[in-house]
C-alpha positions, 0 to 999 in steps of 0.5 A: 512519537511527536505530536505531528502524528496524532495531534498529541504526544503519544508513546507506543510500546512494541513487545515481542508479541507485536513483532510476531504478528508481522513475522507469523502473519497474525491479526494486527494489534493497535501497537503495530497499526500505530507504529506503521502510521508513525513510519508513514508519517516519518518517511512519506510526510514529514517536512512536506505539504502532505502533513497539511493534507493527511492527519491520523487519529489514534485507534487506541482512543476511538473504538467500539469498546470506548464508544459503548462505555462513553460515547460523549467522551469519544466524540469530544476526543474526535473534536479535540483532534480536529481542532489541533489541525487548523481551520480545516477549510481546505480539503484534507483527510483524517484517517481513523483506523477503527476496530470493532472491539476486543481484537475484532475487525479493522476498517478505515474511516477517512473524513474530509471535514471541509466537504462533509465527506466520510469515506469508508474502506472495508476489506470485508463486504458490507458498509458502516451500517455494521457499526451504527454507534461509530457512524453516529459518533463521527457525525456528531463530532463533525457537527460539533467541530463545525459549530465550534468553528462557526462554520455553516453546515451547508449539507448533510454529511455524506458517507461513501463506501469505497470499492476496495480490495477484499481479504480472502481470510479472517486475519488480514484486515489490519494489513489492508487498512495500512495499505489503504492509508499508505496508497492514499497518501502516496497518491496525494489525492483527497477525493478517494473514489477518483484516484488513479487507482485500480482496486480489486479488479477481478477480471483482466486489465489491459493497457492496449494503446501506446502513450496512454500515460504521460510523464509524472503520472504515478500508477498504483495497482492493488489487488488485481485478481486475474491477469494484468497485461501491458501489451503495447510498447512505449506506454510508460514515459520517464519518471513514472513510478509503478507499485504493484501489490498483491497481484494473485495471478500472472503479470507479463511485460510482453513488449520490449522497451516499455520502461525507460530509464529512472523508473523504479519497479516494486513488486510485492506478494506475487503468488504465481509466475512472473516472467520478463519475456522480451530482452532489453525491457529494463534500462540501466539504473533501474532497481528491482525489488522482488519480495515474497514470490510464492510461485516460479520466477524466471528470467527467460531471455538473455541480456535483459539486465544491464550493468549496475542493476541490483536484484534482491530476491527474498523467500522464493519458495519454488523454482528459480532459473537464470538462463543464458547470459542474463546477468552482466558484470557488477550485478549482485544477486542475493537469494534468501530462503530458497525452499526447492532448488536453484539452477544456473544454466550457461554462464554468469559473466565477469564479476557478478557475485552470488550469495545463497543463504539458508539453502534447504 
């Protein structure tokens, strides 16, 4: 990894065991955390102004184990990282994926040095008081950095416990930390609590009026625990990207013509049914990528998809139906690892191709 990622030259060895953490949904180790950080830097940030707004601190150098052994050395590691990135007089964030030690719990600490703000994101209940030595070290490093730069400490350092999605098992904390970093960078928003971001909403969320969102607004919905509904037509205007992650109930688009051309929809980790109930919702040139749907997936109305749309369905573990002339010519459908059964009713017209791999 180049110095732009962690502020120092850094190498990472990825072993077979590290890859198994991803493939077998195990607790993530430092190697996976660092590799994903490099991936975000390379794909989202490199060569853009985001490099001036977001910085990473290597988790292998600052964790509970090292703080317990030598807190002064860890504090100086933080100060050295702060010094690399310039004057830090404009708002920017330093991301520290912090581990409680010995393969323990992951949390995300995001530091804004210009405003003396520290944001704490934890996928388990509680706040930074669980890690008093970590807070003390971070505070000391910020004060020492500002002293070396001859900045006046206008006020005390403020810590904010950000309301964020909560894990429902004992192993997902590392995944949540990666998602937190990615979404903050993608939104390009330093003031984390004020992001256009719906996080961990346990009830229902509705957009009931048309024209709520204007062009060029990105909406990121994370961890919605119940139903998410878009009930009005023409809510979204062109050039809006929608990223839906971890919706654990149903998601419906109930009105036609909601989405305009050139909008990309990425749906990840749906655990229940997903339905497009009205025809002509999606216009040409829209790519749909559906990953890890654990329940039923249905296209219920004809003529939903227009030509030149590619649909990629991965690991659908229940029932998949294509009903009545949904797919038009030149559409490729690829289905991988269907564990129950697959039904084609009526017709797939023209030159549409179908590939089924590892059908059980």
